[in-house]
mmCIF file of the N, C-alpha and C atoms, coordinates in Angstrom:
data_MODEL
# 
_entry.id   MODEL 
# 
loop_
_atom_site.group_PDB 
_atom_site.id 
_atom_site.type_symbol 
_atom_site.label_atom_id 
_atom_site.label_alt_id 
_atom_site.label_comp_id 
_atom_site.label_asym_id 
_atom_site.label_entity_id 
_atom_site.label_seq_id 
_atom_site.pdbx_PDB_ins_code 
_atom_site.Cartn_x 
_atom_site.Cartn_y 
_atom_site.Cartn_z 
_atom_site.occupancy 
_atom_site.B_iso_or_equiv 
_atom_site.pdbx_formal_charge 
_atom_site.auth_seq_id 
_atom_site.auth_comp_id 
_atom_site.auth_asym_id 
_atom_site.auth_atom_id 
_atom_site.pdbx_PDB_model_num 
ATOM 1   N N  . MET A 1 1  ? -151.403 136.731 97.703  1.00 0.00 ? 1  MET A N  1 
ATOM 2   C CA . MET A 1 1  ? -151.755 135.679 98.636  1.00 0.00 ? 1  MET A CA 1 
ATOM 3   C C  . MET A 1 1  ? -151.851 134.343 97.909  1.00 0.00 ? 1  MET A C  1 
ATOM 4   N N  . GLY A 1 2  ? -152.321 134.307 96.664  1.00 0.00 ? 2  GLY A N  1 
ATOM 5   C CA . GLY A 1 2  ? -152.327 133.078 95.888  1.00 0.00 ? 2  GLY A CA 1 
ATOM 6   C C  . GLY A 1 2  ? -153.528 132.201 96.177  1.00 0.00 ? 2  GLY A C  1 
ATOM 7   N N  . ASP A 1 3  ? -153.471 131.023 95.575  1.00 0.00 ? 3  ASP A N  1 
ATOM 8   C CA . ASP A 1 3  ? -154.557 130.063 95.779  1.00 0.00 ? 3  ASP A CA 1 
ATOM 9   C C  . ASP A 1 3  ? -154.502 129.479 97.182  1.00 0.00 ? 3  ASP A C  1 
ATOM 10  N N  . LEU A 1 4  ? -155.684 129.261 97.738  1.00 0.00 ? 4  LEU A N  1 
ATOM 11  C CA . LEU A 1 4  ? -155.772 128.680 99.079  1.00 0.00 ? 4  LEU A CA 1 
ATOM 12  C C  . LEU A 1 4  ? -155.431 127.194 99.045  1.00 0.00 ? 4  LEU A C  1 
ATOM 13  N N  . PHE A 1 5  ? -155.800 126.511 97.964  1.00 0.00 ? 5  PHE A N  1 
ATOM 14  C CA . PHE A 1 5  ? -155.565 125.076 97.870  1.00 0.00 ? 5  PHE A CA 1 
ATOM 15  C C  . PHE A 1 5  ? -154.546 124.759 96.787  1.00 0.00 ? 5  PHE A C  1 
ATOM 16  N N  . SER A 1 6  ? -153.389 125.355 96.884  1.00 0.00 ? 6  SER A N  1 
ATOM 17  C CA . SER A 1 6  ? -152.320 125.045 95.939  1.00 0.00 ? 6  SER A CA 1 
ATOM 18  C C  . SER A 1 6  ? -151.608 123.771 96.409  1.00 0.00 ? 6  SER A C  1 
ATOM 19  N N  . GLY A 1 7  ? -150.687 123.288 95.626  1.00 0.00 ? 7  GLY A N  1 
ATOM 20  C CA . GLY A 1 7  ? -149.981 122.035 95.917  1.00 0.00 ? 7  GLY A CA 1 
ATOM 21  C C  . GLY A 1 7  ? -149.380 121.952 97.313  1.00 0.00 ? 7  GLY A C  1 
ATOM 22  N N  . PRO A 1 8  ? -148.549 122.930 97.711  1.00 0.00 ? 8  PRO A N  1 
ATOM 23  C CA . PRO A 1 8  ? -147.944 122.852 99.048  1.00 0.00 ? 8  PRO A CA 1 
ATOM 24  C C  . PRO A 1 8  ? -148.976 122.893 100.178 1.00 0.00 ? 8  PRO A C  1 
ATOM 25  N N  . HIS A 1 9  ? -150.075 123.631 99.972  1.00 0.00 ? 9  HIS A N  1 
ATOM 26  C CA . HIS A 1 9  ? -151.101 123.695 101.016 1.00 0.00 ? 9  HIS A CA 1 
ATOM 27  C C  . HIS A 1 9  ? -151.787 122.348 101.199 1.00 0.00 ? 9  HIS A C  1 
ATOM 28  N N  . ILE A 1 10 ? -152.076 121.668 100.108 1.00 0.00 ? 10 ILE A N  1 
ATOM 29  C CA . ILE A 1 10 ? -152.729 120.364 100.192 1.00 0.00 ? 10 ILE A CA 1 
ATOM 30  C C  . ILE A 1 10 ? -151.805 119.355 100.874 1.00 0.00 ? 10 ILE A C  1 
ATOM 31  N N  . ILE A 1 11 ? -150.538 119.381 100.534 1.00 0.00 ? 11 ILE A N  1 
ATOM 32  C CA . ILE A 1 11 ? -149.580 118.472 101.173 1.00 0.00 ? 11 ILE A CA 1 
ATOM 33  C C  . ILE A 1 11 ? -149.501 118.748 102.670 1.00 0.00 ? 11 ILE A C  1 
ATOM 34  N N  . LEU A 1 12 ? -149.483 119.995 103.055 1.00 0.00 ? 12 LEU A N  1 
ATOM 35  C CA . LEU A 1 12 ? -149.433 120.351 104.468 1.00 0.00 ? 12 LEU A CA 1 
ATOM 36  C C  . LEU A 1 12 ? -150.692 119.875 105.203 1.00 0.00 ? 12 LEU A C  1 
ATOM 37  N N  . ILE A 1 13 ? -151.862 120.052 104.576 1.00 0.00 ? 13 ILE A N  1 
ATOM 38  C CA . ILE A 1 13 ? -153.110 119.605 105.197 1.00 0.00 ? 13 ILE A CA 1 
ATOM 39  C C  . ILE A 1 13 ? -153.106 118.090 105.367 1.00 0.00 ? 13 ILE A C  1 
ATOM 40  N N  . LEU A 1 14 ? -152.680 117.357 104.329 1.00 0.00 ? 14 LEU A N  1 
ATOM 41  C CA . LEU A 1 14 ? -152.620 115.893 104.426 1.00 0.00 ? 14 LEU A CA 1 
ATOM 42  C C  . LEU A 1 14 ? -151.646 115.439 105.506 1.00 0.00 ? 14 LEU A C  1 
ATOM 43  N N  . LEU A 1 15 ? -150.525 116.124 105.649 1.00 0.00 ? 15 LEU A N  1 
ATOM 44  C CA . LEU A 1 15 ? -149.546 115.787 106.681 1.00 0.00 ? 15 LEU A CA 1 
ATOM 45  C C  . LEU A 1 15 ? -150.124 116.011 108.080 1.00 0.00 ? 15 LEU A C  1 
ATOM 46  N N  . VAL A 1 16 ? -150.845 117.100 108.270 1.00 0.00 ? 16 VAL A N  1 
ATOM 47  C CA . VAL A 1 16 ? -151.465 117.387 109.570 1.00 0.00 ? 16 VAL A CA 1 
ATOM 48  C C  . VAL A 1 16 ? -152.523 116.336 109.891 1.00 0.00 ? 16 VAL A C  1 
ATOM 49  N N  . VAL A 1 17 ? -153.337 115.964 108.895 1.00 0.00 ? 17 VAL A N  1 
ATOM 50  C CA . VAL A 1 17 ? -154.356 114.931 109.107 1.00 0.00 ? 17 VAL A CA 1 
ATOM 51  C C  . VAL A 1 17 ? -153.703 113.616 109.478 1.00 0.00 ? 17 VAL A C  1 
ATOM 52  N N  . LEU A 1 18 ? -152.632 113.265 108.808 1.00 0.00 ? 18 LEU A N  1 
ATOM 53  C CA . LEU A 1 18 ? -151.916 112.028 109.108 1.00 0.00 ? 18 LEU A CA 1 
ATOM 54  C C  . LEU A 1 18 ? -151.359 112.044 110.523 1.00 0.00 ? 18 LEU A C  1 
ATOM 55  N N  . LEU A 1 19 ? -150.824 113.172 110.950 1.00 0.00 ? 19 LEU A N  1 
ATOM 56  C CA . LEU A 1 19 ? -150.283 113.270 112.299 1.00 0.00 ? 19 LEU A CA 1 
ATOM 57  C C  . LEU A 1 19 ? -151.378 113.228 113.359 1.00 0.00 ? 19 LEU A C  1 
ATOM 58  N N  . LEU A 1 20 ? -152.525 113.856 113.081 1.00 0.00 ? 20 LEU A N  1 
ATOM 59  C CA . LEU A 1 20 ? -153.604 113.894 114.065 1.00 0.00 ? 20 LEU A CA 1 
ATOM 60  C C  . LEU A 1 20 ? -154.291 112.543 114.236 1.00 0.00 ? 20 LEU A C  1 
ATOM 61  N N  . PHE A 1 21 ? -154.557 111.856 113.142 1.00 0.00 ? 21 PHE A N  1 
ATOM 62  C CA . PHE A 1 21 ? -155.363 110.639 113.221 1.00 0.00 ? 21 PHE A CA 1 
ATOM 63  C C  . PHE A 1 21 ? -154.557 109.355 113.111 1.00 0.00 ? 21 PHE A C  1 
ATOM 64  N N  . GLY A 1 22 ? -153.386 109.394 112.578 1.00 0.00 ? 22 GLY A N  1 
ATOM 65  C CA . GLY A 1 22 ? -152.577 108.191 112.440 1.00 0.00 ? 22 GLY A CA 1 
ATOM 66  C C  . GLY A 1 22 ? -152.948 107.420 111.188 1.00 0.00 ? 22 GLY A C  1 
ATOM 67  N N  . GLY A 1 23 ? -152.079 106.547 110.767 1.00 0.00 ? 23 GLY A N  1 
ATOM 68  C CA . GLY A 1 23 ? -152.261 105.797 109.529 1.00 0.00 ? 23 GLY A CA 1 
ATOM 69  C C  . GLY A 1 23 ? -153.394 104.789 109.580 1.00 0.00 ? 23 GLY A C  1 
ATOM 70  N N  . LYS A 1 24 ? -153.677 104.232 110.759 1.00 0.00 ? 24 LYS A N  1 
ATOM 71  C CA . LYS A 1 24 ? -154.712 103.205 110.856 1.00 0.00 ? 24 LYS A CA 1 
ATOM 72  C C  . LYS A 1 24 ? -156.112 103.802 110.907 1.00 0.00 ? 24 LYS A C  1 
ATOM 73  N N  . LYS A 1 25 ? -156.230 104.999 111.378 1.00 0.00 ? 25 LYS A N  1 
ATOM 74  C CA . LYS A 1 25 ? -157.541 105.617 111.554 1.00 0.00 ? 25 LYS A CA 1 
ATOM 75  C C  . LYS A 1 25 ? -158.055 106.258 110.268 1.00 0.00 ? 25 LYS A C  1 
ATOM 76  N N  . ILE A 1 26 ? -157.178 106.652 109.378 1.00 0.00 ? 26 ILE A N  1 
ATOM 77  C CA . ILE A 1 26 ? -157.587 107.356 108.161 1.00 0.00 ? 26 ILE A CA 1 
ATOM 78  C C  . ILE A 1 26 ? -158.488 106.502 107.266 1.00 0.00 ? 26 ILE A C  1 
ATOM 79  N N  . PRO A 1 27 ? -158.186 105.217 107.015 1.00 0.00 ? 27 PRO A N  1 
ATOM 80  C CA . PRO A 1 27 ? -159.110 104.426 106.190 1.00 0.00 ? 27 PRO A CA 1 
ATOM 81  C C  . PRO A 1 27 ? -160.515 104.314 106.795 1.00 0.00 ? 27 PRO A C  1 
ATOM 82  N N  . GLU A 1 28 ? -160.586 104.208 108.118 1.00 0.00 ? 28 GLU A N  1 
ATOM 83  C CA . GLU A 1 28 ? -161.893 104.162 108.781 1.00 0.00 ? 28 GLU A CA 1 
ATOM 84  C C  . GLU A 1 28 ? -162.651 105.476 108.583 1.00 0.00 ? 28 GLU A C  1 
ATOM 85  N N  . LEU A 1 29 ? -161.933 106.589 108.690 1.00 0.00 ? 29 LEU A N  1 
ATOM 86  C CA . LEU A 1 29 ? -162.560 107.891 108.474 1.00 0.00 ? 29 LEU A CA 1 
ATOM 87  C C  . LEU A 1 29 ? -163.058 108.037 107.038 1.00 0.00 ? 29 LEU A C  1 
ATOM 88  N N  . MET A 1 30 ? -162.266 107.571 106.083 1.00 0.00 ? 30 MET A N  1 
ATOM 89  C CA . MET A 1 30 ? -162.661 107.674 104.677 1.00 0.00 ? 30 MET A CA 1 
ATOM 90  C C  . MET A 1 30 ? -163.870 106.777 104.386 1.00 0.00 ? 30 MET A C  1 
ATOM 91  N N  . ARG A 1 31 ? -163.913 105.575 104.998 1.00 0.00 ? 31 ARG A N  1 
ATOM 92  C CA . ARG A 1 31 ? -165.072 104.700 104.825 1.00 0.00 ? 31 ARG A CA 1 
ATOM 93  C C  . ARG A 1 31 ? -166.325 105.362 105.373 1.00 0.00 ? 31 ARG A C  1 
ATOM 94  N N  . GLY A 1 32 ? -166.217 105.957 106.542 1.00 0.00 ? 32 GLY A N  1 
ATOM 95  C CA . GLY A 1 32 ? -167.348 106.657 107.136 1.00 0.00 ? 32 GLY A CA 1 
ATOM 96  C C  . GLY A 1 32 ? -167.788 107.836 106.285 1.00 0.00 ? 32 GLY A C  1 
ATOM 97  N N  . LEU A 1 33 ? -166.829 108.556 105.745 1.00 0.00 ? 33 LEU A N  1 
ATOM 98  C CA . LEU A 1 33 ? -167.138 109.684 104.872 1.00 0.00 ? 33 LEU A CA 1 
ATOM 99  C C  . LEU A 1 33 ? -167.836 109.196 103.599 1.00 0.00 ? 33 LEU A C  1 
ATOM 100 N N  . GLY A 1 34 ? -167.348 108.088 103.044 1.00 0.00 ? 34 GLY A N  1 
ATOM 101 C CA . GLY A 1 34 ? -167.966 107.515 101.843 1.00 0.00 ? 34 GLY A CA 1 
ATOM 102 C C  . GLY A 1 34 ? -169.396 107.067 102.102 1.00 0.00 ? 34 GLY A C  1 
ATOM 103 N N  . LYS A 1 35 ? -169.626 106.431 103.255 1.00 0.00 ? 35 LYS A N  1 
ATOM 104 C CA . LYS A 1 35 ? -170.990 106.001 103.603 1.00 0.00 ? 35 LYS A CA 1 
ATOM 105 C C  . LYS A 1 35 ? -171.903 107.202 103.784 1.00 0.00 ? 35 LYS A C  1 
ATOM 106 N N  . GLY A 1 36 ? -171.392 108.242 104.402 1.00 0.00 ? 36 GLY A N  1 
ATOM 107 C CA . GLY A 1 36 ? -172.191 109.452 104.602 1.00 0.00 ? 36 GLY A CA 1 
ATOM 108 C C  . GLY A 1 36 ? -172.571 110.103 103.287 1.00 0.00 ? 36 GLY A C  1 
ATOM 109 N N  . ILE A 1 37 ? -171.622 110.178 102.372 1.00 0.00 ? 37 ILE A N  1 
ATOM 110 C CA . ILE A 1 37 ? -171.901 110.767 101.062 1.00 0.00 ? 37 ILE A CA 1 
ATOM 111 C C  . ILE A 1 37 ? -172.903 109.909 100.305 1.00 0.00 ? 37 ILE A C  1 
ATOM 112 N N  . ARG A 1 38 ? -172.745 108.581 100.374 1.00 0.00 ? 38 ARG A N  1 
ATOM 113 C CA . ARG A 1 38 ? -173.666 107.677 99.685  1.00 0.00 ? 38 ARG A CA 1 
ATOM 114 C C  . ARG A 1 38 ? -175.083 107.814 100.245 1.00 0.00 ? 38 ARG A C  1 
ATOM 115 N N  . GLU A 1 39 ? -175.226 107.885 101.561 1.00 0.00 ? 39 GLU A N  1 
ATOM 116 C CA . GLU A 1 39 ? -176.543 108.056 102.183 1.00 0.00 ? 39 GLU A CA 1 
ATOM 117 C C  . GLU A 1 39 ? -177.165 109.396 101.797 1.00 0.00 ? 39 GLU A C  1 
ATOM 118 N N  . PHE A 1 40 ? -176.349 110.429 101.726 1.00 0.00 ? 40 PHE A N  1 
ATOM 119 C CA . PHE A 1 40 ? -176.851 111.743 101.323 1.00 0.00 ? 40 PHE A CA 1 
ATOM 120 C C  . PHE A 1 40 ? -177.368 111.707 99.894  1.00 0.00 ? 40 PHE A C  1 
ATOM 121 N N  . LYS A 1 41 ? -176.618 111.077 98.990  1.00 0.00 ? 41 LYS A N  1 
ATOM 122 C CA . LYS A 1 41 ? -177.054 110.975 97.594  1.00 0.00 ? 41 LYS A CA 1 
ATOM 123 C C  . LYS A 1 41 ? -178.345 110.168 97.487  1.00 0.00 ? 41 LYS A C  1 
ATOM 124 N N  . ASP A 1 42 ? -178.443 109.067 98.243  1.00 0.00 ? 42 ASP A N  1 
ATOM 125 C CA . ASP A 1 42 ? -179.663 108.256 98.218  1.00 0.00 ? 42 ASP A CA 1 
ATOM 126 C C  . ASP A 1 42 ? -180.862 109.053 98.709  1.00 0.00 ? 42 ASP A C  1 
ATOM 127 N N  . ALA A 1 43 ? -180.677 109.798 99.782  1.00 0.00 ? 43 ALA A N  1 
ATOM 128 C CA . ALA A 1 43 ? -181.774 110.616 100.316 1.00 0.00 ? 43 ALA A CA 1 
ATOM 129 C C  . ALA A 1 43 ? -182.168 111.698 99.309  1.00 0.00 ? 43 ALA A C  1 
ATOM 130 N N  . LYS A 1 44 ? -181.198 112.299 98.670  1.00 0.00 ? 44 LYS A N  1 
ATOM 131 C CA . LYS A 1 44 ? -181.474 113.326 97.657  1.00 0.00 ? 44 LYS A CA 1 
ATOM 132 C C  . LYS A 1 44 ? -182.249 112.724 96.492  1.00 0.00 ? 44 LYS A C  1 
ATOM 133 N N  . ASP A 1 45 ? -181.843 111.541 96.041  1.00 0.00 ? 45 ASP A N  1 
ATOM 134 C CA . ASP A 1 45 ? -182.541 110.884 94.940  1.00 0.00 ? 45 ASP A CA 1 
ATOM 135 C C  . ASP A 1 45 ? -183.972 110.517 95.335  1.00 0.00 ? 45 ASP A C  1 
ATOM 136 N N  . ASN A 1 46 ? -184.171 110.063 96.585  1.00 0.00 ? 46 ASN A N  1 
ATOM 137 C CA . ASN A 1 46 ? -185.513 109.725 97.050  1.00 0.00 ? 46 ASN A CA 1 
ATOM 138 C C  . ASN A 1 46 ? -186.414 110.955 97.081  1.00 0.00 ? 46 ASN A C  1 
ATOM 139 N N  . VAL A 1 47 ? -185.893 112.059 97.567  1.00 0.00 ? 47 VAL A N  1 
ATOM 140 C CA . VAL A 1 47 ? -186.690 113.292 97.618  1.00 0.00 ? 47 VAL A CA 1 
ATOM 141 C C  . VAL A 1 47 ? -187.032 113.747 96.209  1.00 0.00 ? 47 VAL A C  1 
ATOM 142 N N  . GLN A 1 48 ? -186.063 113.690 95.304  1.00 0.00 ? 48 GLN A N  1 
ATOM 143 C CA . GLN A 1 48 ? -186.296 114.097 93.924  1.00 0.00 ? 48 GLN A CA 1 
ATOM 144 C C  . GLN A 1 48 ? -187.342 113.194 93.272  1.00 0.00 ? 48 GLN A C  1 
ATOM 145 N N  . ARG A 1 49 ? -187.269 111.887 93.523  1.00 0.00 ? 49 ARG A N  1 
ATOM 146 C CA . ARG A 1 49 ? -188.230 110.947 92.961  1.00 0.00 ? 49 ARG A CA 1 
ATOM 147 C C  . ARG A 1 49 ? -189.639 111.223 93.489  1.00 0.00 ? 49 ARG A C  1 
ATOM 148 N N  . GLU A 1 50 ? -189.762 111.500 94.794  1.00 0.00 ? 50 GLU A N  1 
ATOM 149 C CA . GLU A 1 50 ? -191.063 111.803 95.384  1.00 0.00 ? 50 GLU A CA 1 
ATOM 150 C C  . GLU A 1 50 ? -191.651 113.083 94.790  1.00 0.00 ? 50 GLU A C  1 
ATOM 151 N N  . ILE A 1 51 ? -190.825 114.088 94.599  1.00 0.00 ? 51 ILE A N  1 
ATOM 152 C CA . ILE A 1 51 ? -191.309 115.345 94.010  1.00 0.00 ? 51 ILE A CA 1 
ATOM 153 C C  . ILE A 1 51 ? -191.798 115.094 92.585  1.00 0.00 ? 51 ILE A C  1 
ATOM 154 N N  . GLU A 1 52 ? -191.041 114.331 91.813  1.00 0.00 ? 52 GLU A N  1 
ATOM 155 C CA . GLU A 1 52 ? -191.445 114.034 90.440  1.00 0.00 ? 52 GLU A CA 1 
ATOM 156 C C  . GLU A 1 52 ? -192.747 113.233 90.405  1.00 0.00 ? 52 GLU A C  1 
ATOM 157 N N  . GLU A 1 53 ? -192.916 112.288 91.357  1.00 0.00 ? 53 GLU A N  1 
ATOM 158 C CA . GLU A 1 53 ? -194.156 111.512 91.418  1.00 0.00 ? 53 GLU A CA 1 
ATOM 159 C C  . GLU A 1 53 ? -195.342 112.406 91.735  1.00 0.00 ? 53 GLU A C  1 
ATOM 160 N N  . HIS A 1 54 ? -195.176 113.325 92.667  1.00 0.00 ? 54 HIS A N  1 
ATOM 161 C CA . HIS A 1 54 ? -196.265 114.229 93.017  1.00 0.00 ? 54 HIS A CA 1 
ATOM 162 C C  . HIS A 1 54 ? -196.618 115.158 91.862  1.00 0.00 ? 54 HIS A C  1 
ATOM 163 N N  . VAL A 1 55 ? -195.606 115.620 91.152  1.00 0.00 ? 55 VAL A N  1 
ATOM 164 C CA . VAL A 1 55 ? -195.858 116.498 90.006  1.00 0.00 ? 55 VAL A CA 1 
ATOM 165 C C  . VAL A 1 55 ? -196.607 115.720 88.925  1.00 0.00 ? 55 VAL A C  1 
ATOM 166 N N  . SER A 1 56 ? -196.185 114.484 88.657  1.00 0.00 ? 56 SER A N  1 
ATOM 167 C CA . SER A 1 56 ? -196.868 113.702 87.626  1.00 0.00 ? 56 SER A CA 1 
ATOM 168 C C  . SER A 1 56 ? -198.279 113.332 88.072  1.00 0.00 ? 56 SER A C  1 
ATOM 169 N N  . ASP A 1 57 ? -198.488 113.077 89.385  1.00 0.00 ? 57 ASP A N  1 
ATOM 170 C CA . ASP A 1 57 ? -199.825 112.809 89.896  1.00 0.00 ? 57 ASP A CA 1 
ATOM 171 C C  . ASP A 1 57 ? -200.718 114.032 89.738  1.00 0.00 ? 57 ASP A C  1 
ATOM 172 N N  . ASP A 1 58 ? -200.172 115.209 90.020  1.00 0.00 ? 58 ASP A N  1 
ATOM 173 C CA . ASP A 1 58 ? -200.942 116.443 89.863  1.00 0.00 ? 58 ASP A CA 1 
ATOM 174 C C  . ASP A 1 58 ? -201.329 116.667 88.405  1.00 0.00 ? 58 ASP A C  1 
ATOM 175 N N  . LYS A 1 59 ? -200.413 116.356 87.484  1.00 0.00 ? 59 LYS A N  1 
ATOM 176 C CA . LYS A 1 59 ? -200.720 116.517 86.067  1.00 0.00 ? 59 LYS A CA 1 
ATOM 177 C C  . LYS A 1 59 ? -201.828 115.560 85.646  1.00 0.00 ? 59 LYS A C  1 
ATOM 178 N N  . LYS A 1 60 ? -201.791 114.324 86.184  1.00 0.00 ? 60 LYS A N  1 
ATOM 179 C CA . LYS A 1 60 ? -202.826 113.350 85.853  1.00 0.00 ? 60 LYS A CA 1 
ATOM 180 C C  . LYS A 1 60 ? -204.180 113.818 86.363  1.00 0.00 ? 60 LYS A C  1 
ATOM 181 N N  . VAL A 1 61 ? -204.208 114.362 87.571  1.00 0.00 ? 61 VAL A N  1 
ATOM 182 C CA . VAL A 1 61 ? -205.458 114.822 88.162  1.00 0.00 ? 61 VAL A CA 1 
ATOM 183 C C  . VAL A 1 61 ? -206.021 115.994 87.364  1.00 0.00 ? 61 VAL A C  1 
ATOM 184 N N  . THR A 1 62 ? -205.183 116.914 86.972  1.00 0.00 ? 62 THR A N  1 
ATOM 185 C CA . THR A 1 62 ? -205.678 118.090 86.247  1.00 0.00 ? 62 THR A CA 1 
ATOM 186 C C  . THR A 1 62 ? -206.137 117.734 84.843  1.00 0.00 ? 62 THR A C  1 
ATOM 187 N N  . THR A 1 63 ? -205.549 116.718 84.242  1.00 0.00 ? 63 THR A N  1 
ATOM 188 C CA . THR A 1 63 ? -205.973 116.350 82.889  1.00 0.00 ? 63 THR A CA 1 
ATOM 189 C C  . THR A 1 63 ? -207.232 115.491 82.913  1.00 0.00 ? 63 THR A C  1 
ATOM 190 N N  . THR A 1 64 ? -207.462 114.745 84.000  1.00 0.00 ? 64 THR A N  1 
ATOM 191 C CA . THR A 1 64 ? -208.634 113.872 84.045  1.00 0.00 ? 64 THR A CA 1 
ATOM 192 C C  . THR A 1 64 ? -209.874 114.588 84.541  1.00 0.00 ? 64 THR A C  1 
ATOM 193 N N  . THR A 1 65 ? -209.697 115.622 85.319  1.00 0.00 ? 65 THR A N  1 
ATOM 194 C CA . THR A 1 65 ? -210.875 116.351 85.789  1.00 0.00 ? 65 THR A CA 1 
ATOM 195 C C  . THR A 1 65 ? -211.331 117.317 84.713  1.00 0.00 ? 65 THR A C  1 
ATOM 196 N N  . THR A 1 66 ? -212.628 117.439 84.587  1.00 0.00 ? 66 THR A N  1 
ATOM 197 C CA . THR A 1 66 ? -213.166 118.375 83.602  1.00 0.00 ? 66 THR A CA 1 
ATOM 198 C C  . THR A 1 66 ? -213.803 119.524 84.349  1.00 0.00 ? 66 THR A C  1 
ATOM 199 N N  . THR A 1 67 ? -213.674 120.653 83.779  1.00 0.00 ? 67 THR A N  1 
ATOM 200 C CA . THR A 1 67 ? -214.275 121.826 84.390  1.00 0.00 ? 67 THR A CA 1 
ATOM 201 C C  . THR A 1 67 ? -215.554 122.150 83.652  1.00 0.00 ? 67 THR A C  1 
ATOM 202 N N  . THR A 1 68 ? -216.564 122.488 84.396  1.00 0.00 ? 68 THR A N  1 
ATOM 203 C CA . THR A 1 68 ? -217.831 122.848 83.770  1.00 0.00 ? 68 THR A CA 1 
ATOM 204 C C  . THR A 1 68 ? -217.966 124.351 83.811  1.00 0.00 ? 68 THR A C  1 
ATOM 205 N N  . THR A 1 69 ? -218.454 124.884 82.730  1.00 0.00 ? 69 THR A N  1 
ATOM 206 C CA . THR A 1 69 ? -218.664 126.329 82.667  1.00 0.00 ? 69 THR A CA 1 
ATOM 207 C C  . THR A 1 69 ? -220.146 126.583 82.468  1.00 0.00 ? 69 THR A C  1 
ATOM 208 N N  . LYS A 1 70 ? -220.616 127.591 83.056  1.00 0.00 ? 70 LYS A N  1 
ATOM 209 C CA . LYS A 1 70 ? -222.022 127.959 82.941  1.00 0.00 ? 70 LYS A CA 1 
ATOM 210 C C  . LYS A 1 70 ? -222.144 128.959 81.804  1.00 0.00 ? 70 LYS A C  1 
ATOM 211 N N  . GLN A 1 71 ? -222.988 128.616 80.871  1.00 0.00 ? 71 GLN A N  1 
ATOM 212 C CA . GLN A 1 71 ? -223.172 129.525 79.759  1.00 0.00 ? 71 GLN A CA 1 
ATOM 213 C C  . GLN A 1 71 ? -224.305 130.476 80.099  1.00 0.00 ? 71 GLN A C  1 
ATOM 214 N N  . VAL A 1 72 ? -224.071 131.717 79.849  1.00 0.00 ? 72 VAL A N  1 
ATOM 215 C CA . VAL A 1 72 ? -225.066 132.758 80.139  1.00 0.00 ? 72 VAL A CA 1 
ATOM 216 C C  . VAL A 1 72 ? -225.490 133.359 78.803  1.00 0.00 ? 72 VAL A C  1 
ATOM 217 N N  . SER A 1 73 ? -226.786 133.350 78.569  1.00 0.00 ? 73 SER A N  1 
ATOM 218 C CA . SER A 1 73 ? -227.269 133.927 77.332  1.00 0.00 ? 73 SER A CA 1 
ATOM 219 C C  . SER A 1 73 ? -227.391 135.440 77.504  1.00 0.00 ? 73 SER A C  1 
ATOM 220 N N  . PRO A 1 74 ? -227.326 136.185 76.437  1.00 0.00 ? 74 PRO A N  1 
ATOM 221 C CA . PRO A 1 74 ? -227.390 137.641 76.541  1.00 0.00 ? 74 PRO A CA 1 
ATOM 222 C C  . PRO A 1 74 ? -228.732 138.119 77.057  1.00 0.00 ? 74 PRO A C  1 
ATOM 223 N N  . ASP A 1 75 ? -229.782 137.331 76.952  1.00 0.00 ? 75 ASP A N  1 
ATOM 224 C CA . ASP A 1 75 ? -231.116 137.751 77.412  1.00 0.00 ? 75 ASP A CA 1 
ATOM 225 C C  . ASP A 1 75 ? -231.275 137.588 78.914  1.00 0.00 ? 75 ASP A C  1 
ATOM 226 N N  . SER A 1 76 ? -230.393 136.872 79.581  1.00 0.00 ? 76 SER A N  1 
ATOM 227 C CA . SER A 1 76 ? -230.584 136.599 81.004  1.00 0.00 ? 76 SER A CA 1 
ATOM 228 C C  . SER A 1 76 ? -229.792 137.559 81.870  1.00 0.00 ? 76 SER A C  1 
ATOM 229 N N  . SER A 1 77 ? -229.940 138.828 81.639  1.00 0.00 ? 77 SER A N  1 
ATOM 230 C CA . SER A 1 77 ? -229.249 139.825 82.452  1.00 0.00 ? 77 SER A CA 1 
ATOM 231 C C  . SER A 1 77 ? -230.113 140.163 83.668  1.00 0.00 ? 77 SER A C  1 
ATOM 232 N N  . ILE A 1 78 ? -229.472 140.590 84.695  1.00 0.00 ? 78 ILE A N  1 
ATOM 233 C CA . ILE A 1 78 ? -230.173 140.937 85.935  1.00 0.00 ? 78 ILE A CA 1 
ATOM 234 C C  . ILE A 1 78 ? -230.502 142.410 85.899  1.00 0.00 ? 78 ILE A C  1 
ATOM 235 N N  . HIS A 1 79 ? -231.773 142.732 86.120  1.00 0.00 ? 79 HIS A N  1 
ATOM 236 C CA . HIS A 1 79 ? -232.215 144.133 86.137  1.00 0.00 ? 79 HIS A CA 1 
ATOM 237 C C  . HIS A 1 79 ? -232.525 144.543 87.567  1.00 0.00 ? 79 HIS A C  1 
ATOM 238 N N  . ASN A 1 80 ? -232.164 145.728 87.935  1.00 0.00 ? 80 ASN A N  1 
ATOM 239 C CA . ASN A 1 80 ? -232.471 146.239 89.270  1.00 0.00 ? 80 ASN A CA 1 
ATOM 240 C C  . ASN A 1 80 ? -233.776 146.930 89.314  1.00 0.00 ? 80 ASN A C  1 
# 
């Protein structure tokens, strides 16, 4: 069966796209596709930045808070 996206297959797909949308519509479609990809990357970067900020905030909180421990002497056992 061979590769799905070999040279002749890509040429055939491009020819079908050209016939369906016409020469004037293809640049508009590519611009829209480019804007969509750019918006997706920006949203991905924003989410990643927010996650990193929350992780660094959590690290700051855990390092600044101190935990207190109660020391129990061996003589202070509970007897029934």
